[in-house]
BATOR-690265 format. One record per residue: residue number from 1; x, y, z of N, C-alpha, C, O, CB in turn. Coordinates in Angstrom, 3 decimals. Glycine has a CB too. Example, Ala and Ser with C-alpha at 12.3 -4.5 7.8 and 13.67 -1.06 7.14 Angstrom:
R lokol   n_east  n_north     n_up  ca_east ca_north    ca_up   c_east  c_north     c_up   o_east  o_north     o_up  cb_east cb_north    cb_up
R     1   13.190   -5.690    7.800   12.300   -4.500    7.800   13.200   -3.300    7.800   14.236   -3.319    8.465   11.308   -4.473    9.046
R     2   12.850   -2.250    7.080   13.670   -1.060    7.140   12.900    0.030    7.870   13.409    1.138    8.039   14.084   -0.598    5.725
END
This chain:
R lokol   n_east  n_north     n_up  ca_east ca_north    ca_up   c_east  c_north     c_up   o_east  o_north     o_up  cb_east cb_north    cb_up
R     1  -66.457  -10.453  -20.084  -67.416   -9.354  -20.005  -68.760   -9.826  -20.545  -69.163  -10.958  -20.278  -66.910   -8.111  -20.794
R     2  -69.459   -8.985  -21.298  -70.756   -9.349  -21.855  -70.608   -9.769  -23.309  -69.697   -9.331  -24.012  -71.745   -8.181  -21.735
R     3  -71.517  -10.623  -23.741  -71.540  -11.010  -25.147  -72.209   -9.900  -25.959  -72.912   -9.063  -25.393  -72.285  -12.368  -25.341
R     4  -71.999   -9.883  -27.266  -72.672   -8.862  -28.084  -74.198   -8.920  -27.977  -74.862   -7.884  -28.027  -72.265   -9.019  -29.537
R     5  -74.750  -10.112  -27.833  -76.202  -10.237  -27.688  -76.692   -9.550  -26.419  -77.744   -8.911  -26.411  -76.612  -11.711  -27.675
R     6  -75.912   -9.690  -25.342  -76.286   -9.028  -24.088  -76.222   -7.519  -24.230  -77.104   -6.813  -23.740  -75.376   -9.483  -22.946
R     7  -75.182   -7.013  -24.898  -75.079   -5.567  -25.108  -76.235   -5.048  -25.951  -76.803   -3.997  -25.651  -73.749   -5.219  -25.776
R     8  -76.587   -5.786  -27.013  -77.731   -5.379  -27.838  -79.003   -5.327  -27.005  -79.807   -4.405  -27.145  -77.915   -6.341  -29.023
R     9  -79.181   -6.309  -26.148  -80.384   -6.348  -25.311  -80.405   -5.178  -24.333  -81.454   -4.570  -24.120  -80.464   -7.678  -24.542
R    10  -79.267   -4.857  -23.742  -79.201   -3.740  -22.787  -79.486   -2.416  -23.486  -80.289   -1.617  -23.004  -77.817   -3.691  -22.104
R    11  -78.834   -2.184  -24.611  -79.035   -0.923  -25.343  -80.470   -0.833  -25.861  -81.102    0.221  -25.776  -78.031   -0.807  -26.521
R    12  -80.972   -1.926  -26.391  -82.349   -1.943  -26.900  -83.345   -1.706  -25.756  -84.353   -1.023  -25.938  -82.651   -3.296  -27.608
R    13  -83.061   -2.264  -24.595  -83.935   -2.066  -23.440  -83.978   -0.596  -23.031  -85.042   -0.080  -22.688  -83.465   -2.926  -22.261
R    14  -82.839    0.076  -23.065  -82.822    1.503  -22.709  -83.639    2.322  -23.704  -84.371    3.230  -23.309  -81.372    2.031  -22.656
R    15  -83.519    2.010  -24.978  -84.278    2.755  -25.992  -85.780    2.495  -25.859  -86.590    3.415  -25.968  -83.801    2.373  -27.407
R    16  -86.135    1.244  -25.626  -87.551    0.911  -25.466  -88.107    1.567  -24.212  -89.245    2.036  -24.216  -87.751   -0.615  -25.403
R    17  -87.327    1.607  -23.145  -87.760    2.277  -21.914  -88.051    3.750  -22.177  -89.054    4.282  -21.701  -86.689    2.137  -20.815
R    18  -87.182    4.405  -22.930  -87.386    5.819  -23.230  -88.659    6.047  -24.034  -89.393    7.004  -23.787  -86.191    6.372  -23.988
R    19  -88.917    5.177  -24.985  -90.125    5.328  -25.816  -91.379    5.080  -24.986  -92.336    5.851  -25.061  -90.086    4.357  -27.021
R    20  -91.377    4.013  -24.198  -92.553    3.710  -23.373  -92.807    4.834  -22.368  -93.951    5.241  -22.167  -92.365    2.363  -22.633
R    21  -91.744    5.337  -21.736  -91.915    6.440  -20.800  -92.450    7.675  -21.510  -93.348    8.343  -20.997  -90.593    6.762  -20.106
R    22  -91.913    7.983  -22.676  -92.374    9.166  -23.411  -93.840    9.082  -23.779  -94.581   10.052  -23.622  -91.554    9.354  -24.663
R    23  -94.262    7.931  -24.266  -95.679    7.756  -24.625  -96.546    7.853  -23.375  -97.587    8.510  -23.391  -95.907    6.390  -25.335
R    24  -96.125    7.209  -22.301  -96.897    7.269  -21.051  -96.966    8.668  -20.478  -98.024    9.090  -20.011  -96.299    6.341  -20.024
R    25  -95.861    9.397  -20.504  -95.849   10.758  -19.973  -96.737   11.677  -20.801  -97.457   12.512  -20.253  -94.422   11.303  -19.934
R    26  -96.687   11.525  -22.112  -97.548   12.350  -22.971  -99.015   12.046  -22.699  -99.838   12.958  -22.628  -97.222   12.111  -24.465
R    27  -99.341   10.773  -22.549 -100.735   10.416  -22.259 -101.187   10.989  -20.918 -102.276   11.553  -20.815 -100.907    8.891  -22.260
R    28 -100.361   10.846  -19.905 -100.737   11.342  -18.577 -100.888   12.855  -18.580 -101.833   13.388  -17.998  -99.697   10.922  -17.533
R    29  -99.970   13.545  -19.225 -100.001   15.007  -19.171 -100.979   15.638  -20.152 -101.371   16.790  -19.967  -98.634   15.545  -19.430
R    30 -101.379   14.917  -21.185 -102.281   15.522  -22.170 -103.756   15.229  -21.908 -104.619   15.912  -22.460 -101.919   15.039  -23.546
R    31 -104.062   14.247  -21.092 -105.457   13.950  -20.755 -105.780   14.684  -19.456 -105.184   14.398  -18.417 -105.705   12.392  -20.614
R    32 -106.723   15.630  -19.509 -107.008   16.456  -18.321 -107.380   15.650  -17.077 -107.002   16.020  -15.965 -108.124   17.413  -18.632
R    33 -108.113   14.558  -17.256 -108.510   13.753  -16.093 -107.298   13.104  -15.426 -107.289   12.907  -14.211 -109.518   12.670  -16.512
R    34 -106.279   12.772  -16.217 -105.080   12.149  -15.660 -104.061   13.176  -15.196 -103.268   12.898  -14.296 -104.447   11.234  -16.681
R    35 -104.072   14.361  -15.799 -103.083   15.391  -15.464 -103.191   15.820  -14.000 -102.194   16.193  -13.381 -103.258   16.610  -16.378
R    36 -104.387   15.766  -13.460 -104.560   16.123  -12.047 -103.883   15.134  -11.106 -103.554   15.480   -9.971 -106.035   16.207  -11.712
R    37 -103.680   13.933  -11.561 -103.043   12.892  -10.747 -101.616   12.595  -11.226 -101.078   11.519  -10.963 -103.884   11.605  -10.781
R    38 -101.022   13.541  -11.917  -99.696   13.323  -12.504  -98.627   13.037  -11.455  -97.656   12.331  -11.728  -99.290   14.530  -13.320
R    39  -98.807   13.588  -10.254  -97.823   13.375   -9.195  -97.719   11.889   -8.825  -96.664   11.425   -8.392  -98.192   14.205   -7.953
R    40  -98.801   11.161   -8.998  -98.810    9.728   -8.703  -98.569    8.910   -9.969  -97.861    7.903   -9.937 -100.143    9.321   -8.058
R    41  -99.156    9.344  -11.079  -99.111    8.546  -12.296  -97.754    8.555  -13.004  -97.364    7.538  -13.576 -100.155    9.032  -13.236
R    42  -97.037    9.658  -12.982  -95.740    9.696  -13.662  -94.722    8.726  -13.062  -94.020    8.056  -13.820  -95.183   11.099  -13.616
R    43  -94.610    8.621  -11.745  -93.721    7.571  -11.216  -94.186    6.160  -11.579  -93.364    5.265  -11.780  -93.622    7.692   -9.703
R    44  -95.500    5.965  -11.663  -96.004    4.657  -12.083  -95.650    4.361  -13.540  -95.375    3.216  -13.896  -97.520    4.588  -11.890
R    45  -95.659    5.389  -14.373  -95.255    5.219  -15.767  -93.784    4.827  -15.836  -93.409    3.963  -16.629  -95.509    6.511  -16.575
R    46  -92.954    5.451  -15.017  -91.525    5.119  -14.993  -91.324    3.663  -14.579  -90.561    2.936  -15.215  -90.763    6.060  -14.029
R    47  -91.999    3.241  -13.528  -91.859    1.866  -13.038  -92.399    0.870  -14.065  -91.786   -0.170  -14.303  -92.593    1.693  -11.690
R    48  -93.537    1.184  -14.669  -94.106    0.284  -15.673  -93.195    0.166  -16.888  -93.002   -0.929  -17.416  -95.491    0.772  -16.103
R    49  -92.640    1.279  -17.330  -91.718    1.239  -18.469  -90.460    0.461  -18.104  -89.934   -0.290  -18.926  -91.349    2.668  -18.923
R    50  -89.982    0.633  -16.894  -88.791   -0.088  -16.445  -89.055   -1.593  -16.358  -88.154   -2.396  -16.597  -88.329    0.445  -15.083
R    51  -90.295   -1.975  -16.013  -90.636   -3.392  -15.902  -90.871   -4.041  -17.261  -90.542   -5.214  -17.442  -91.867   -3.561  -15.039
R    52  -91.428   -3.310  -18.213  -91.795   -3.876  -19.513  -90.629   -3.875  -20.494  -90.547   -4.758  -21.348  -92.958   -3.106  -20.106
R    53  -89.737   -2.911  -20.391  -88.666   -2.729  -21.384  -87.755   -3.945  -21.561  -87.471   -4.298  -22.706  -87.829   -1.552  -20.997
R    54  -87.280   -4.603  -20.510  -86.385   -5.743  -20.735  -87.045   -6.892  -21.495  -86.401   -7.555  -22.308  -85.875   -6.252  -19.415
R    55  -88.322   -7.123  -21.230  -89.014   -8.213  -21.919  -89.243   -7.872  -23.385  -89.154   -8.738  -24.255  -90.352   -8.516  -21.235
R    56  -89.536   -6.617  -23.647  -89.667   -6.183  -25.042  -88.323   -6.254  -25.755  -88.256   -6.617  -26.929  -90.230   -4.753  -25.115
R    57  -87.264   -5.909  -25.051  -85.920   -5.946  -25.645  -85.503   -7.370  -25.974  -84.787   -7.590  -26.951  -84.895   -5.310  -24.698
R    58  -85.931   -8.329  -25.189  -85.607   -9.720  -25.483  -86.240  -10.180  -26.795  -85.728  -11.094  -27.442  -86.067  -10.618  -24.340
R    59  -87.343   -9.556  -27.190  -87.969   -9.889  -28.459  -87.346   -9.134  -29.625  -87.286   -9.656  -30.738  -89.448   -9.601  -28.395
R    60  -86.882   -7.911  -29.383  -86.379   -7.063  -30.464  -84.887   -7.268  -30.710  -84.459   -7.300  -31.864  -86.650   -5.603  -30.148
R    61  -84.096   -7.404  -29.668  -82.634   -7.426  -29.791  -82.084   -8.518  -30.703  -81.152   -8.244  -31.459  -82.034   -7.585  -28.445
R    62  -82.608   -9.734  -30.672  -82.047  -10.748  -31.574  -82.204  -10.392  -33.052  -81.404  -10.830  -33.878  -82.702  -12.082  -31.310
R    63  -83.206   -9.618  -33.387  -83.420   -9.238  -34.784  -82.470   -8.135  -35.228  -82.418   -7.805  -36.413  -84.855   -8.791  -34.991
R    64  -81.716   -7.556  -34.288  -80.753   -6.524  -34.644  -79.480   -7.125  -35.231  -78.684   -6.413  -35.843  -80.416   -5.676  -33.427
R    65  -79.284   -8.412  -35.051  -78.102   -9.091  -35.573  -78.362   -9.535  -37.004  -79.395  -10.141  -37.288  -77.721  -10.302  -34.686
R    66  -77.445   -9.243  -37.894  -77.596   -9.606  -39.294  -77.634  -11.111  -39.470  -78.342  -11.615  -40.342  -76.470   -9.015  -40.118
R    67  -76.885  -11.834  -38.657  -76.818  -13.282  -38.834  -78.122  -13.980  -38.459  -78.321  -15.139  -38.821  -75.686  -13.846  -38.009
R    68  -79.011  -13.298  -37.743  -80.274  -13.924  -37.379  -81.298  -13.840  -38.513  -82.393  -14.390  -38.399  -80.833  -13.274  -36.124
R    69  -80.951  -13.162  -39.591  -81.840  -13.050  -40.739  -81.342  -13.981  -41.835  -80.178  -13.906  -42.229  -81.920  -11.581  -41.249
R    70  -82.190  -14.837  -42.321  -81.860  -15.657  -43.482  -82.302  -14.946  -44.750  -82.980  -13.920  -44.685  -82.521  -17.051  -43.381
R    71  -81.925  -15.480  -45.895  -82.308  -14.865  -47.170  -83.834  -14.778  -47.297  -84.368  -13.769  -47.759  -81.720  -15.669  -48.352
R    72  -84.513  -15.820  -46.892  -85.970  -15.823  -46.980  -86.580  -14.772  -46.037  -87.558  -14.112  -46.388  -86.519  -17.225  -46.646
R    73  -86.002  -14.626  -44.854  -86.510  -13.633  -43.887  -86.327  -12.213  -44.407  -87.183  -11.359  -44.176  -85.797  -13.787  -42.531
R    74  -85.236  -11.950  -45.100  -85.006  -10.624  -45.656  -86.063  -10.288  -46.702  -86.527   -9.150  -46.775  -83.603  -10.535  -46.268
R    75  -86.440  -11.259  -47.499  -87.439  -11.017  -48.535  -88.826  -10.845  -47.933  -89.607   -9.998  -48.365  -87.445  -12.160  -49.545
R    76  -89.115  -11.658  -46.934  -90.440  -11.664  -46.329  -90.644  -10.499  -45.356  -91.739   -9.939  -45.296  -90.666  -12.977  -45.612
R    77  -89.611  -10.126  -44.595  -89.758   -9.092  -43.569  -90.151   -9.733  -42.253  -90.206  -10.958  -42.142  -90.806   -8.035  -43.990
R    78  -90.422   -8.916  -41.266  -90.777   -9.413  -39.961  -91.862   -8.535  -39.365  -92.136   -7.436  -39.846  -89.552   -9.467  -39.045
R    79  -92.470   -9.045  -38.312  -93.510   -8.286  -37.618  -92.914   -7.019  -37.024  -93.553   -5.967  -37.030  -94.173   -9.142  -36.513
R    80  -91.692   -7.115  -36.511  -91.064   -5.987  -35.833  -90.631   -4.918  -36.836  -90.909   -3.733  -36.648  -89.862   -6.462  -35.012
R    81  -89.954   -5.338  -37.892  -89.345   -4.363  -38.794  -90.178   -4.056  -40.037  -89.802   -3.189  -40.825  -88.004   -4.854  -39.217
R    82  -91.272   -4.731  -40.224  -92.144   -4.399  -41.330  -91.944   -5.118  -42.577  -92.657   -4.876  -43.551  -92.044   -3.058  -41.610
END
């Protein structure tokens, strides 16, 4: 089947897709100039989020594994987790 890393990447990709879509939908619907074109822009937001999410997940998912953090990394933190 799939390795745990692949599952983390898939699940992380779905979560990132939801966040990107939510931010894009809020921007499109809350800006009056864009709200008039929402019929075209909302599907574009879905496609853009679907295209960007897997690449973002490839950067985030490996950091979800405890073994990828060394003692020094835990003390220092990371760009992703703060």
